[in-house]
C-alpha positions as CSV (number, residue, x, y, z in Angstrom):
1,X,58.5,10.0,55.4
2,X,58.3,13.4,56.6
3,X,60.5,14.2,59.5
4,X,57.8,15.2,61.9
5,X,56.4,11.5,61.5
6,X,60.0,10.3,62.0
7,X,60.0,12.2,65.1
8,X,57.1,11.2,66.1
9,X,58.4,7.3,66.5
10,X,60.7,8.5,69.8
11,X,59.0,8.9,73.0
12,X,60.9,11.8,75.5
13,X,62.1,10.6,78.5
14,X,64.2,12.0,81.4
15,X,67.7,9.8,82.1
16,X,68.6,11.3,85.4
17,X,69.4,10.2,88.8
18,X,69.7,11.6,92.7
19,X,72.6,13.6,93.3
20,X,71.8,15.1,96.2
21,X,75.0,13.5,98.0
22,X,77.3,14.5,95.1
23,X,79.4,17.2,96.5
24,X,80.7,20.4,95.0
25,X,84.0,18.4,94.3
26,X,82.1,15.4,92.9
27,X,80.2,17.5,90.8
28,X,82.7,19.5,89.4
29,X,84.4,16.2,88.6
30,X,81.0,15.0,86.8
31,X,81.1,18.0,84.9
32,X,84.8,17.3,83.5
33,X,83.7,13.9,82.6
34,X,80.7,15.0,80.4
35,X,83.2,17.7,79.0
36,X,85.4,14.7,77.8
37,X,82.1,13.0,76.7
38,X,81.4,16.2,74.6
39,X,84.9,15.7,72.7
40,X,84.5,12.3,72.0
41,X,81.1,13.0,70.6
42,X,82.2,15.3,68.0
43,X,84.7,12.7,66.9
44,X,81.7,10.1,66.3
45,X,80.2,12.7,64.1
46,X,82.8,12.3,62.1
47,X,83.2,9.0,62.1
48,X,80.1,8.5,60.9
49,X,80.4,10.9,58.1
50,X,83.1,13.6,57.2
51,X,80.3,15.8,56.6
52,X,78.3,16.2,59.5
53,X,79.7,19.1,61.2
54,X,78.6,21.3,58.3
55,X,75.9,19.7,58.3
56,X,74.9,20.5,61.4
57,X,76.0,23.7,61.5
58,X,73.7,24.8,58.5
59,X,70.7,23.3,60.4
60,X,71.7,25.0,63.6
61,X,71.7,28.5,61.9
62,X,68.9,28.2,59.5
63,X,65.8,30.1,60.0
64,X,63.1,27.2,58.4
65,X,61.2,25.7,61.3
66,X,61.6,22.5,59.3
67,X,65.3,22.6,59.8
68,X,64.8,22.8,63.3
69,X,63.4,19.6,63.5
70,X,65.9,18.2,60.4
71,X,68.5,19.2,63.3
72,X,66.7,16.9,66.1
73,X,66.1,14.3,64.1
74,X,69.8,14.6,63.2
75,X,70.9,14.8,66.6
76,X,69.2,11.3,67.3
77,X,70.5,9.8,64.2
78,X,74.1,11.2,64.3
79,X,73.8,11.7,60.7
80,X,71.4,12.1,57.8
81,X,70.6,9.0,57.4
82,X,67.3,7.2,59.4
83,X,68.7,4.3,61.5
84,X,65.6,3.0,61.8
85,X,64.4,2.8,58.1
86,X,67.0,1.3,56.3
87,X,69.3,4.2,56.5
88,X,67.5,6.0,54.2
89,X,68.1,9.8,53.6
90,X,65.9,12.2,55.4
91,X,67.9,15.3,54.2
92,X,69.5,15.2,50.7
93,X,69.6,11.8,48.6
94,X,73.1,10.6,49.0
95,X,73.0,7.0,50.2
96,X,75.3,6.4,53.2
97,X,78.7,5.4,52.5
98,X,79.2,1.9,53.8
99,X,82.2,3.0,55.3
100,X,81.5,5.8,56.9
101,X,84.2,8.2,58.0
102,X,86.6,5.3,58.4
103,X,87.4,4.7,54.8
104,X,87.2,6.8,51.1
105,X,84.0,6.7,50.3
106,X,84.9,5.2,47.0
107,X,86.7,2.5,48.3
108,X,85.3,-0.9,47.6
109,X,85.8,-4.0,49.6
110,X,87.7,-5.3,46.1
111,X,90.4,-2.6,46.0
112,X,90.6,-2.8,50.1
113,X,91.8,-6.8,49.9
114,X,94.0,-6.3,46.4
115,X,96.1,-3.8,48.6
116,X,96.6,-6.1,51.4
117,X,97.1,-9.0,48.9
118,X,100.0,-6.9,47.6
119,X,101.1,-5.4,50.8
120,X,100.1,-8.2,53.2
121,X,102.9,-6.5,56.3
122,X,100.1,-3.9,55.9
123,X,97.2,-5.9,57.2
124,X,97.6,-5.5,60.8
125,X,97.2,-1.7,60.4
126,X,94.6,-1.7,58.2
127,X,92.3,-4.0,60.1
128,X,92.9,-2.5,63.3
129,X,90.3,-1.0,65.1
130,X,92.0,2.0,65.7
131,X,93.0,3.4,62.2
132,X,91.4,5.0,59.8
133,X,91.8,4.4,55.9
134,X,92.9,7.2,53.7
135,X,94.3,7.9,50.2
136,X,97.5,10.2,50.0
137,X,99.2,10.8,46.8
138,X,96.8,8.2,45.3
139,X,98.1,5.0,47.7
140,X,96.1,3.7,50.3
141,X,97.2,4.5,53.8
142,X,96.3,3.6,57.8
143,X,96.4,6.6,60.1
144,X,95.9,6.4,63.7
145,X,93.0,7.5,65.6
146,X,95.4,9.3,67.9
147,X,96.9,11.3,65.0
148,X,93.5,11.8,62.9
149,X,91.5,13.1,65.9
150,X,94.4,14.9,67.8
151,X,92.5,18.3,68.3
152,X,89.5,16.3,70.0
153,X,91.5,13.8,72.4
154,X,93.7,16.2,73.3
155,X,91.0,18.3,75.0
156,X,89.1,15.4,76.1
157,X,92.4,13.7,78.0
158,X,93.3,17.1,79.9
159,X,89.5,17.0,81.2
160,X,90.4,13.5,82.4
161,X,93.2,14.2,84.0
162,X,91.6,17.0,85.8
163,X,88.6,14.7,86.8
164,X,91.2,12.6,88.3
165,X,93.0,15.1,89.9
166,X,89.3,16.0,91.7
167,X,88.7,12.1,92.3
168,X,89.0,10.7,95.9
169,X,87.9,7.5,94.9
170,X,91.5,6.0,93.7
171,X,90.1,3.1,91.4
172,X,88.6,5.3,89.3
173,X,91.3,8.2,89.4
174,X,93.8,5.6,88.3
175,X,91.5,5.0,85.3
176,X,91.0,7.9,84.4
177,X,94.7,8.3,84.3
178,X,95.1,5.4,82.0
179,X,92.5,6.4,79.6
180,X,93.8,10.0,79.1
181,X,97.3,8.4,78.2
182,X,95.2,5.7,75.8
183,X,93.7,8.4,74.1
184,X,96.8,9.6,72.9
185,X,98.0,6.7,72.0
186,X,95.8,4.4,71.0
187,X,97.1,1.4,73.3
188,X,93.7,1.2,75.7
189,X,94.6,-2.6,77.4
190,X,95.8,-1.3,80.4
191,X,93.0,1.2,80.9
192,X,90.8,-1.4,80.2
193,X,92.2,-4.0,82.5
194,X,91.5,-0.7,84.8
195,X,88.0,0.0,84.3
196,X,87.0,-3.8,84.4
197,X,88.4,-3.9,88.2
198,X,86.9,-0.7,88.8
199,X,83.5,-2.3,91.0
200,X,82.9,0.3,93.8
201,X,82.0,4.1,93.9
202,X,79.0,6.1,93.1
203,X,80.0,6.6,89.2
204,X,80.5,4.2,86.5
205,X,82.3,5.9,83.6
206,X,83.6,4.7,80.2
207,X,85.1,6.6,77.2
208,X,86.6,5.2,74.2
209,X,86.3,3.7,70.7
210,X,84.7,0.3,71.2
211,X,81.7,-1.2,69.2
212,X,81.9,-1.5,65.1
213,X,78.3,-1.7,64.2
214,X,79.1,1.9,62.1
215,X,81.6,0.2,59.7
216,X,79.1,-1.4,57.0
217,X,81.7,-2.2,54.9
218,X,83.9,-4.5,57.2
219,X,83.1,-4.4,60.8
220,X,86.6,-3.7,61.7
221,X,86.6,0.1,63.0
222,X,85.7,1.2,66.4
223,X,83.3,4.0,66.8
224,X,84.1,6.3,70.0
225,X,81.4,6.4,72.7
226,X,80.7,7.5,76.2
227,X,78.8,7.0,78.9
228,X,78.3,8.7,82.9
229,X,76.3,6.4,85.3
230,X,75.1,6.7,88.6
231,X,75.5,3.1,90.2
232,X,72.9,1.4,92.2
233,X,74.8,-0.3,94.8
234,X,72.0,-2.7,96.2
235,X,70.6,-4.2,92.4
236,X,74.6,-4.4,91.8
237,X,75.2,-6.7,94.7
238,X,71.5,-8.5,94.0
239,X,73.0,-9.8,90.6
240,X,76.4,-10.3,91.7
241,X,75.5,-14.3,92.7
242,X,75.4,-14.4,88.8
243,X,79.1,-13.5,88.7
244,X,79.8,-16.9,90.7
245,X,77.5,-19.1,88.3
246,X,79.6,-18.2,85.2
247,X,81.6,-21.1,85.3
248,X,78.7,-23.2,85.7
249,X,76.7,-21.6,82.7
250,X,79.7,-22.0,80.8
251,X,80.0,-26.2,81.7
252,X,76.5,-26.3,80.3
253,X,76.4,-24.8,77.2
254,X,75.1,-26.8,74.2
255,X,78.0,-27.2,72.7
256,X,81.4,-29.7,73.0
257,X,83.9,-28.0,75.6
258,X,86.1,-26.1,72.8
259,X,83.3,-23.9,71.8
260,X,82.3,-23.1,75.8
261,X,85.1,-20.4,76.1
262,X,87.2,-19.9,78.9
263,X,85.7,-18.3,81.9
264,X,86.9,-19.8,85.4
265,X,89.5,-17.7,87.6
266,X,88.4,-14.4,85.2
267,X,86.5,-11.1,86.6
268,X,83.2,-10.9,85.3
269,X,81.7,-8.0,87.7
270,X,77.7,-7.0,86.8
271,X,77.1,-2.9,87.7
272,X,73.7,-1.8,87.3
273,X,73.0,1.7,86.9
274,X,71.0,4.9,86.1
275,X,72.5,6.2,82.9
276,X,72.6,10.1,83.1
277,X,74.8,11.2,80.1
278,X,75.8,9.4,76.5
279,X,77.8,10.1,73.9
280,X,78.8,9.1,70.5
281,X,77.9,5.7,69.5
282,X,76.1,5.1,73.0
283,X,73.9,8.5,72.3
284,X,72.5,6.9,69.0
285,X,69.3,4.8,68.4
286,X,68.5,2.6,69.4
287,X,69.4,3.6,72.8
288,X,71.5,0.9,74.6
289,X,70.1,-0.7,78.0
290,X,73.5,-2.2,78.9
291,X,76.7,-3.3,77.4
292,X,79.5,-5.9,77.9
293,X,83.4,-4.6,77.5
294,X,85.8,-4.3,76.1
295,X,85.7,-6.2,73.2
296,X,89.8,-6.4,73.3
297,X,90.1,-10.6,73.5
298,X,93.7,-9.9,75.4
299,X,91.3,-8.2,78.4
300,X,88.8,-10.8,78.1
301,X,91.3,-13.9,78.4
302,X,93.6,-12.1,80.7
303,X,90.8,-10.5,83.3
304,X,87.7,-10.8,82.0
305,X,84.9,-8.4,81.0
306,X,82.6,-6.0,83.0
307,X,78.4,-5.7,82.1
308,X,76.7,-3.0,82.9
309,X,72.9,-2.6,83.1
310,X,71.3,0.3,82.7
311,X,68.0,-0.1,84.8
312,X,66.2,3.2,84.3
313,X,66.5,2.9,80.4
314,X,65.5,-0.8,80.6
315,X,62.2,0.5,82.7
316,X,61.3,3.1,80.1
317,X,62.0,1.1,77.7
318,X,59.6,-1.6,79.0
319,X,56.9,0.5,79.7
320,X,56.8,2.6,76.6
321,X,58.1,0.5,74.3
322,X,58.0,-3.4,74.7
323,X,54.6,-3.9,76.7
324,X,52.6,-1.9,74.5
325,X,53.9,-4.0,71.6
326,X,53.3,-7.8,73.6
327,X,49.7,-6.6,74.6
328,X,48.9,-6.0,70.8
329,X,51.0,-8.8,69.4
330,X,50.9,-11.6,72.1
331,X,48.5,-14.2,73.0
332,X,46.7,-12.7,75.6
333,X,47.6,-15.3,78.5
334,X,51.0,-14.4,77.5
335,X,50.6,-10.5,77.0
336,X,49.3,-10.6,80.7
337,X,52.1,-12.2,82.1
338,X,54.9,-9.5,81.0
339,X,56.8,-8.0,83.7
340,X,59.7,-6.0,84.5
341,X,61.9,-8.3,86.4
342,X,61.3,-11.1,83.5
343,X,62.6,-8.5,81.0
344,X,65.6,-6.9,83.1
345,X,66.6,-10.3,84.1
346,X,67.0,-11.3,80.0
347,X,68.8,-8.3,79.6
348,X,71.4,-8.9,82.1
349,X,72.2,-12.4,80.7
350,X,72.3,-11.2,77.4
351,X,75.2,-9.1,78.6
352,X,76.4,-12.1,80.2
353,X,76.3,-14.5,77.6
354,X,78.7,-11.9,75.3
355,X,81.4,-13.3,77.6
356,X,80.8,-17.0,77.2
357,X,82.0,-19.0,73.8
358,X,85.3,-18.5,72.0
359,X,86.9,-15.1,72.6
360,X,89.6,-15.9,69.8
361,X,89.6,-18.2,66.3
362,X,92.9,-20.5,66.4
363,X,93.7,-20.8,63.0
364,X,95.2,-23.9,61.3
365,X,98.7,-22.6,61.2
366,X,98.8,-22.1,65.1
367,X,98.1,-18.2,64.4
368,X,94.9,-16.8,66.3
369,X,91.8,-13.8,65.0
370,X,89.7,-12.2,66.5
371,X,86.1,-13.1,65.7
372,X,85.4,-9.6,64.4
373,X,88.4,-10.0,62.0
374,X,87.2,-13.4,61.3
375,X,83.4,-12.8,60.6
376,X,84.2,-9.0,59.3
377,X,81.0,-7.3,58.7
378,X,78.6,-10.2,60.2
379,X,80.3,-9.9,63.4
380,X,77.6,-7.6,64.8
381,X,74.9,-9.9,63.7
382,X,76.3,-13.0,64.7
383,X,77.3,-12.1,68.1
384,X,74.0,-9.9,69.1
385,X,72.0,-12.9,67.7
386,X,73.8,-15.5,70.4
387,X,73.9,-13.3,72.9
388,X,70.3,-13.2,72.8
389,X,70.1,-17.1,72.3
390,X,72.3,-17.7,75.1
391,X,70.3,-15.4,77.4
392,X,67.1,-16.9,76.8
393,X,69.0,-20.2,77.0
394,X,70.7,-19.5,80.5
395,X,67.3,-18.1,82.3
396,X,65.7,-21.1,81.3
397,X,68.2,-23.2,82.6
398,X,68.8,-20.8,85.6
399,X,64.9,-20.9,86.0
400,X,64.8,-24.6,86.0
401,X,68.0,-25.1,88.6
402,X,66.0,-22.7,91.0
403,X,67.9,-19.6,90.8
404,X,65.0,-17.6,89.3
405,X,61.4,-18.5,89.7
406,X,60.7,-21.8,88.3
407,X,57.3,-20.6,86.8
408,X,59.6,-18.3,84.3
409,X,60.2,-21.5,82.4
410,X,56.8,-21.1,81.2
411,X,56.4,-16.8,81.1
412,X,60.0,-16.1,80.0
413,X,59.4,-17.4,75.9
414,X,56.7,-15.3,75.5
415,X,58.6,-12.1,77.4
416,X,61.4,-12.9,74.9
417,X,59.3,-12.4,71.6
418,X,57.7,-9.2,72.6
419,X,61.2,-8.1,73.1
420,X,61.7,-9.8,69.8
421,X,59.2,-7.8,68.3
422,X,60.2,-4.7,70.2
423,X,63.6,-4.8,68.6
424,X,63.1,-5.7,65.0
425,X,61.2,-2.5,64.6
426,X,64.3,-0.7,64.9
427,X,64.9,-1.8,60.4
428,X,67.5,-4.0,59.6
429,X,69.8,-1.1,59.3
430,X,70.6,-2.0,62.7
431,X,72.9,-4.9,63.8
432,X,70.3,-5.8,66.6
433,X,67.5,-5.5,64.7
434,X,68.7,-8.2,62.1
435,X,69.9,-10.6,65.2
436,X,66.0,-10.5,66.2
437,X,64.9,-11.3,62.7
438,X,67.1,-14.2,62.5
439,X,65.8,-15.3,65.8
440,X,62.3,-14.8,65.1
441,X,62.7,-16.7,61.5
442,X,64.8,-19.7,63.2
443,X,62.4,-20.5,65.8
444,X,59.2,-19.9,63.4
445,X,60.6,-22.6,61.4
446,X,61.4,-24.6,64.1
447,X,57.5,-24.7,65.0
448,X,58.5,-22.8,68.5
449,X,56.4,-19.9,67.2
450,X,52.8,-20.4,66.1
451,X,50.4,-17.9,65.0
452,X,46.8,-17.7,66.0
453,X,44.6,-17.7,63.1
454,X,41.7,-15.8,63.3
455,X,43.5,-13.0,66.0
456,X,46.8,-13.0,64.0
457,X,48.4,-12.8,67.1
458,X,51.5,-14.7,68.3
459,X,52.4,-17.5,70.6
460,X,55.6,-18.5,71.7
461,X,55.5,-22.5,72.6
462,X,57.5,-22.5,75.7
463,X,58.9,-26.6,75.2
464,X,59.4,-26.0,71.4
465,X,61.4,-22.7,72.4
466,X,63.7,-24.1,75.0
467,X,64.7,-27.0,72.3
468,X,65.2,-24.8,69.5
469,X,67.1,-21.8,70.9
470,X,69.4,-24.2,72.5
471,X,70.3,-25.5,68.9
472,X,70.3,-21.9,67.9
473,X,72.8,-20.7,70.1
474,X,75.1,-24.1,69.3
475,X,74.8,-23.0,65.6
476,X,76.3,-19.5,66.6
477,X,78.7,-20.6,69.1
478,X,80.4,-22.7,66.4
479,X,80.6,-20.1,63.8
480,X,82.4,-18.0,66.1
481,X,84.8,-20.4,67.1
482,X,85.3,-21.5,64.0
483,X,85.8,-18.4,62.3
484,X,83.3,-19.4,59.9
485,X,82.6,-16.3,57.6
486,X,80.8,-18.6,54.5
487,X,78.7,-20.4,57.3
488,X,77.6,-17.2,59.0
489,X,76.9,-15.3,55.2
490,X,74.7,-18.7,54.6
491,X,73.0,-18.3,57.7
492,X,72.2,-14.5,57.3
493,X,71.0,-15.1,53.8
494,X,68.4,-17.7,54.7
495,X,67.0,-16.2,58.0
496,X,67.6,-12.5,58.0
497,X,64.6,-11.6,56.0
498,X,61.1,-10.1,56.6
499,X,58.5,-12.6,56.5
500,X,54.9,-11.1,55.4
501,X,52.9,-12.5,58.8
502,X,55.5,-10.4,60.8
503,X,55.4,-7.4,58.2
504,X,51.6,-7.7,58.7
505,X,52.0,-7.6,62.4
506,X,54.6,-4.6,63.0
507,X,51.8,-2.8,60.9
508,X,49.2,-3.1,63.5
509,X,52.0,-1.2,65.8
510,X,53.0,1.3,63.5
511,X,51.2,3.8,65.8
512,X,53.1,3.1,68.8
513,X,56.6,4.3,69.3
514,X,59.9,2.6,68.5
515,X,62.8,4.3,70.7
516,X,63.2,6.7,73.3
517,X,64.2,10.3,72.2
518,X,66.5,11.1,75.8
519,X,67.1,13.9,77.8
520,X,70.2,14.6,80.4
521,X,69.2,16.8,83.2
522,X,72.5,16.1,84.4
523,X,74.3,16.9,81.4
524,X,72.3,20.2,80.8
525,X,73.2,21.2,84.2
526,X,77.0,20.6,83.7
527,X,76.7,22.8,80.6
528,X,74.7,25.7,82.3
529,X,77.3,25.7,85.5
530,X,79.8,27.9,83.5
531,X,83.4,27.5,83.5
532,X,85.9,26.7,86.0
533,X,89.8,27.3,86.3
534,X,91.3,24.5,84.9
535,X,93.1,22.0,87.3
536,X,96.4,21.6,86.2
537,X,97.2,17.8,85.5
538,X,100.2,16.0,87.7
539,X,103.0,16.9,86.7
540,X,104.2,13.4,85.3
541,X,101.3,13.5,83.1
542,X,102.0,13.1,78.7
543,X,100.1,16.8,78.8
544,X,102.0,18.4,80.9
545,X,105.3,16.9,79.8
546,X,104.5,18.6,76.0
547,X,103.7,21.9,78.0
């Protein structure tokens, strides 16, 4: 596939929000937040592959028009591998290293496990989300992120401290100061708790290492990301009613109590925002419509988690991607019933459902293990599939309870199927696509999805979908609660495969865009604003003390 063909799969959109009420001081704060995000993005490029910076420079300095196109695609993919085409290279022929830049390129799983068997005392450091594995004098060692990426983290932390000094909203200033310290010592607990508690103000901001999608070797290592959003206070308040329903939802999960997790007494704020800047893992395809963080089970079991839903991204994906696919592949009656609020509510419940179920694995010896450590490279697929399945299960449950319109019990399964088609188009290099492929095949085998003879269109059978999605959710909750890696392997082997009828259907939408190609006007304005005199950090900051 030519680079121009690959680029044609993305529809350009502007991700912006009204900034007319941001005075000069707030806009100066925004510029510093974006500056910190740009440093984080540089780290992420190196986490994907250490050769990325040199390759980007070569493409940027080339006079070949084809390299300008390659550079545009490189920026979307954060590297020379096409994330929507099984990570096949579009520049050169080198395969993507499974461990990215987190491990030596020649490291195998067998060598890693053999080393830990001989050095069990090193396991916590080697499996930490915040270390790189390197070779020194022929031996493996774990290098903390804050040491490996100091050249980028120090200026990012300075930008955050400057932003905190400009900030007139104490909870945000507190988070920024704490996060600046965390970037320099890899201890994110206190700042993560502060971020969950940050539930007011016009801006939503997050920066740090979180998701493990890019570690294809073990799924241990967290990639850096950053996002800035403009809060929609009215929409956030409207959905806050769901927070009060979390214990109710947990009590009605289709599993025994020991697999339902603990949500009573925990904070679970929901924020609706318009995305205005993304960096690192958040800036790559497939562009996230929402997030639920932090992932640290200590934070989740102590204070809870926060859900951020990006309404402008969700709406753009519905209008440009989901609805066109649904109109071609769904039964006509179900295609006509597609509407944004139904889809948006499932996105919301997908994120809410990440907080449901067990957050840790209790081993027979009494020790605890994170779900990521237990399920390793399969965790992202299992967790995303769980959130999808529980999102629909909870949507149907709440519609039956009258929280949502009752007619959604009939229309939501078709809308869900359209969303499954949209995400599967990302290719099996994406954890989200693999999760949706698992869901599709499971529902098809249960008779909940039917392909119509003649038209080749698909129909979701609402009542069968309701039964089957509950069964799938139960399977996934048990896998996570037990930390059952072998069971997860068996489930993935059975269901993560492309059936002929689905492959044929996806060919019929091959001409439609697959994802968004975002532009961020706020970031462009911030870059063109010129430099400003630096604001000194507070005297008691770690950076000031080093001076």
